[in-house]
N, C-alpha and C positions, 0 to 999 in steps of 0.2 A: 504494500499499499504506499502510495506516495502523496503527500499533501503539501501543497506549496500555495501559500496565501489562500485564494478562494477556490483552489483546485483539489479535488480529491480523486485519486485513481486507485482502483482496486482490482485484483484479479479474483474472480469468484467462479468456482467450478459449479455450473448448473447441471447436475447429473439427474437423470430420470430415476426414480425410485422403482425397484421391482414391486410387483403387486404383493400386498401383505395378506397372507393366508391365515395368519394366526394373530393373537393378541399381543404377542411379544413384540419388541421393538425391532425395526430393521434398519440397518445402516444405509443412509442416503448419500452422504459425502462426509469426508474428513480431510483435514490438511493443516498446513501452517504457512505462515507469512513472515517475512522480514519487513518491519515497518520503518519507513523513512519520512523524516520531516525536514522539509527544505533541502533535500538532497543528502541528508546525513542519516546513517543508521540509527534509530532511536528505540528499538524494541522488537518484540516478537508477538505473533498472534497464532494460537492453535485453536482448532475448532472441531466439533462433531455435530452432524445433523442426522437425527433419526426419525423414523416414522413409526408410530405406535397406534394400536387399535384396529377396529374393524368396522365396516359399514359406515354409518353416519358419525360414528364416534372416532374417526381417524383424526390424529393430530400429527404435526411435524414439531419436533423439539430441538432446538439449537442451543448448544452450551459452547463456551469458550473460555480461554485464559489469554488476556492481553497484558503483557509486561512491558512498561514504558520507562525509559531513562530520561528524566528531565532536569533542567538546571536547579530545581528545588529539591531533587531527590527522586527515587524510584516509585512508580505507582503501579499497582496490579488490579486489573478489572476482571471479574468473573460474572459474565452475563448469562442468563438462562431465559430463553424465549420459547413460548408455546404458541403455535399458530394453528389455524383451521384450514382444511382443504375446502375448495380447490385453489382459492386465491392466495392463500398464505397470510390472511389477515390476523392480527394479534388477538389472542385470547388471554394471555397473562404474560407477566415479565418480572424478572428479579435481577438485581445487580448488586454485587458487593464489591466495594472499592476499598483497598488497603494500601499502606505505605505512606508516602509523603502527604497524601490525602486519604480521608477515610469516610465512608458513608455506607448505608444500607438502603436500598430502594425496592419497593414492592408495588407493582401496577396491576390492577385487576379490572375486568370489565363488569360494570354494574349498570344494567339497563341501557340507557343511552349514553352513559358516561363511562370513561376510564378514570379510575381513582388511583392516584399515585401518592404513597406515603414514603417520606424520606426521613431517615434518622441519622444524625451526625453527632459529633461531640458536643455541639451547642444545643441540641434539642431535636424536635420533630416538626415536620412540616407536611401539610396535605395539599395536593393539587387536583384539580379536575380537568379533563379534556373531553371534548365532544367525540363521541364514538361514531364517526362517519363509517359508511359501508367500506370494507376492504381496507381498513386502516393498517399501515405497516409500522413497525417499530425499527427505527434506525438509530442505534445508540452512537454517540459521538465517539470517534477513534476505534470503532469496531467494524472491520471490514466484512465479515462473513454474514452480516445481516442483509447485505445486498443480494444475497442468494434469493431472497424472497421477492425480488424484483425481476427475476429472469423472464418472466412471461409478459413484461410490459411492452406495449406497442406504442408506435408513434402517435402522438396526439392525446395519449392517456394523461389524465390528471389524477395522481396518486396521493391520498391523504397520509400524512406522516406524523408520528410523534417521536420526538428526541427526548427521552425521559429525564436524562441527568441534567440537561440544560433547561428543561421545562418548556421546549418550543413545540408548537404545532404548526404545520405548514402543508402546502401541496407541492408535488414535484410534477413538472411538465416534462414529457418524454420526447426526446429528439429522434430523428431517424437513425436506424442502426446502420453501421457500415461494417463490412468485413476487413479484418486486419490480422496480420501475423505478429504474434508477440513471443517473447522468450520467457519461459517459466524455469528458472535454474539454467540447465543446459539443453532444455527441450524447447523446440519451437511448436507453437500451438496456433491453429486457425481459430479466430474468435470474432464475436460480434461486439463492436465498440458503440456503446450507447452513453449519451450525456443526459443527466437529469438536472433540471434547473429549478431551484426553490430554496427557501430558507436563507436567501443571501448567498448562495454558493452555486457554482456549477460542479457537478459530481460526475466524473468520467469512470465508466465501469467496462470491463471486458468480460464477457460471458463465453465459455467454450461450448 
């Protein structure tokens, strides 16, 4: 993942999950990234995406570990996101941040609202967000959440919540273009998509 001023670029492997024939979880995708900020290696990200349940109760669960090295010290993020098929809209989310910063965040769907509860060393805070249809969670500095945008099409307007920053906005989807990128030593044919919203352009490559 490379972030430079208002640009975010992430390689996200959008792999089709095999049919779930049992209630146990099925691995959809997993991997790791080196995170670069302003051209400098600044940390790592590891993630696992699993599919669980059967019938109308199928969910996709994404968990990860992001370790960042900053000027004020190291920070560790542990996000856990549960989404519903087919669109990948968020049903619940948890985040634990430790290191130079510390906080615990729990977000849940309650009727027409998402309710977020944040606990830090100075106290607790509650926020509410409008639960628009097909809302996605995109956590700040977490690349693998872009997996849940892999089916976006040109002209779509996708409602997004960024829980840690408390932002809610919409992403406009640009036309996809085919492009060859390098992942480690491997060259991959990918679709390049730019999402605009929340004051940033976010460029993502999907294989």
